C-alpha positions as CSV (number, residue, x, y, z in Angstrom):
1,M,0.0,0.0,0.0
2,T,1.3,3.4,-0.9
3,N,1.3,6.2,1.7
4,P,-1.7,8.4,0.9
5,L,0.0,11.3,2.7
6,A,3.0,11.2,0.4
7,H,0.7,11.5,-2.7
8,S,-1.2,14.3,-1.0
9,I,2.0,16.2,-0.4
10,K,3.1,15.5,-4.0
11,G,-0.3,17.0,-5.1
12,L,0.4,20.1,-3.1
13,L,3.9,20.5,-4.4
14,T,2.9,20.0,-8.1
15,L,-0.3,22.0,-7.7
16,R,-2.3,19.0,-8.8
17,D,-5.2,17.3,-7.1
18,P,-3.9,14.4,-5.1
19,K,-6.6,12.2,-6.6
20,A,-4.7,12.3,-9.8
21,Y,-1.9,10.4,-8.0
22,L,-3.9,8.3,-5.6
23,F,-6.7,7.1,-7.9
24,F,-5.1,6.8,-11.4
25,T,-2.1,5.3,-13.0
26,S,0.8,7.5,-14.4
27,T,0.3,6.2,-17.9
28,A,-1.0,8.4,-20.7
29,D,-4.4,6.9,-20.4
30,G,-4.4,7.2,-16.6
31,R,-3.4,10.9,-16.7
32,R,-6.1,11.5,-19.3
33,S,-8.7,9.7,-17.2
34,A,-7.7,11.7,-14.1
35,K,-8.1,14.9,-16.0
36,E,-11.5,13.9,-17.3
37,F,-12.7,12.7,-13.8
38,L,-11.5,15.9,-12.1
39,T,-13.3,18.0,-14.8
40,R,-16.5,16.0,-14.2
41,L,-16.2,16.6,-10.4
42,K,-16.2,20.3,-11.0
43,E,-19.4,20.2,-13.1
44,R,-21.4,19.6,-10.0
45,K,-22.0,23.1,-8.4
46,A,-24.5,22.4,-5.7
47,G,-24.5,19.8,-2.9
48,R,-20.8,19.1,-3.2
49,D,-19.0,17.4,-0.3
50,K,-16.6,19.5,1.7
51,G,-12.9,18.6,1.6
52,P,-11.6,16.7,4.6
53,A,-10.4,18.7,7.6
54,P,-6.8,18.0,8.6
55,R,-7.9,16.3,11.8
56,G,-10.3,14.0,9.9
57,F,-7.7,13.2,7.2
58,L,-5.2,12.2,9.9
59,R,-7.8,10.0,11.6
60,Q,-8.6,8.3,8.3
61,L,-4.9,7.6,7.7
62,K,-4.7,6.1,11.2
63,A,-7.7,3.9,10.5
64,I,-6.3,2.7,7.2
65,T,-3.0,1.8,8.9
66,A,-4.8,-0.1,11.7
67,W,-6.9,-1.9,9.1
68,G,-3.8,-3.0,7.2
69,R,-2.3,-4.5,10.4
70,Q,-5.2,-6.6,11.6
71,A,-5.5,-10.4,11.2
72,P,-7.4,-11.7,8.2
73,Q,-11.1,-12.3,8.9
74,D,-13.1,-15.4,8.1
75,L,-15.1,-14.4,5.0
76,G,-16.3,-17.8,4.0
77,S,-19.6,-17.4,5.8
78,I,-20.7,-14.4,3.7
79,R,-23.7,-15.6,1.6
80,I,-25.0,-12.5,0.0
81,P,-24.5,-11.4,-3.6
82,M,-21.4,-9.2,-3.8
83,L,-19.8,-7.2,-6.6
84,I,-16.2,-5.9,-6.0
85,A,-14.4,-3.7,-8.5
86,N,-10.8,-2.5,-8.4
87,G,-8.0,-1.4,-10.7
88,D,-5.1,-3.7,-11.4
89,Q,-2.7,-1.0,-10.1
90,D,-4.4,0.3,-7.0
91,K,-2.0,2.2,-4.7
92,M,-4.3,2.5,-1.8
93,I,-5.7,-1.0,-1.5
94,P,-3.4,-3.4,-3.2
95,S,-5.0,-5.3,-6.0
96,S,-3.7,-8.5,-4.5
97,N,-6.0,-7.9,-1.6
98,T,-9.0,-7.7,-4.0
99,Y,-8.0,-11.1,-5.6
100,D,-7.6,-12.5,-2.0
101,L,-11.1,-11.3,-1.1
102,A,-12.6,-12.9,-4.2
103,R,-10.9,-16.3,-3.2
104,H,-12.6,-16.2,0.2
105,I,-16.1,-15.1,-0.5
106,P,-18.2,-17.7,-2.4
107,G,-20.0,-16.4,-5.5
108,L,-18.4,-12.9,-5.4
109,Q,-18.4,-11.2,-8.8
110,L,-15.0,-9.6,-9.4
111,V,-14.2,-6.8,-11.9
112,I,-10.6,-5.7,-12.3
113,Y,-10.0,-2.8,-14.6
114,E,-6.7,-2.8,-16.5
115,D,-4.4,0.3,-16.3
116,A,-6.5,1.6,-13.5
117,G,-5.8,2.4,-9.9
118,H,-8.1,3.1,-6.9
119,G,-10.3,5.2,-9.2
120,G,-10.9,2.3,-11.6
121,I,-14.6,2.7,-11.4
122,F,-14.2,6.5,-12.2
123,Q,-11.9,5.7,-15.0
124,N,-14.3,3.1,-16.4
125,H,-17.6,4.7,-15.2
126,A,-19.8,3.7,-18.1
127,D,-18.8,0.1,-17.9
128,F,-19.0,0.1,-14.1
129,V,-22.5,1.6,-14.1
130,R,-23.7,-1.0,-16.6
131,R,-22.2,-3.9,-14.5
132,A,-23.5,-2.4,-11.2
133,L,-27.1,-2.1,-12.6
134,A,-27.0,-5.6,-13.9
135,F,-25.7,-6.9,-10.6
136,L,-28.3,-5.0,-8.6
137,G,-31.1,-6.3,-10.9
138,A,-29.9,-9.9,-10.5
139,A,-29.5,-9.5,-6.8
140,T,-33.0,-8.0,-6.5
141,K,-34.5,-10.9,-8.4
142,L,-32.6,-13.4,-6.2
143,H,-33.8,-11.7,-3.0
144,I,-37.4,-11.6,-4.2
145,G,-37.3,-15.3,-5.2
146,E,-35.9,-16.2,-1.7
147,N,-38.8,-14.4,0.0
148,R,-41.6,-16.2,-1.8
């Protein structure tokens, strides 16, 4: 896992949004996708989330670090439909963790986007929305069928 604080500092020093470093790859496609994503974020004028306060940001880093040090959990008892998506080059949550998760949860649907980081779903938003809607539709039908 890459240190999110280092990428945040890099963003400050280069006058770029840290999301460009944290969520996307440094390839030409990754840089283009980061630029498009950040432009889309700015389109929304009302109801935008506030940026994290320094204290909240530090608490989040502390929680991420603690999470990374805990013992693996038994995930084999999870029996609900689950869709997990990640990029193949995630700097924040290593892609190997995503594959490990898929090995331990029966029936999990896994989507790994190539040349994508933590922002894989933002970089491939059209495909992800299509997959998520199909997954939710199938999960809803399964849930309705179980309750009959």
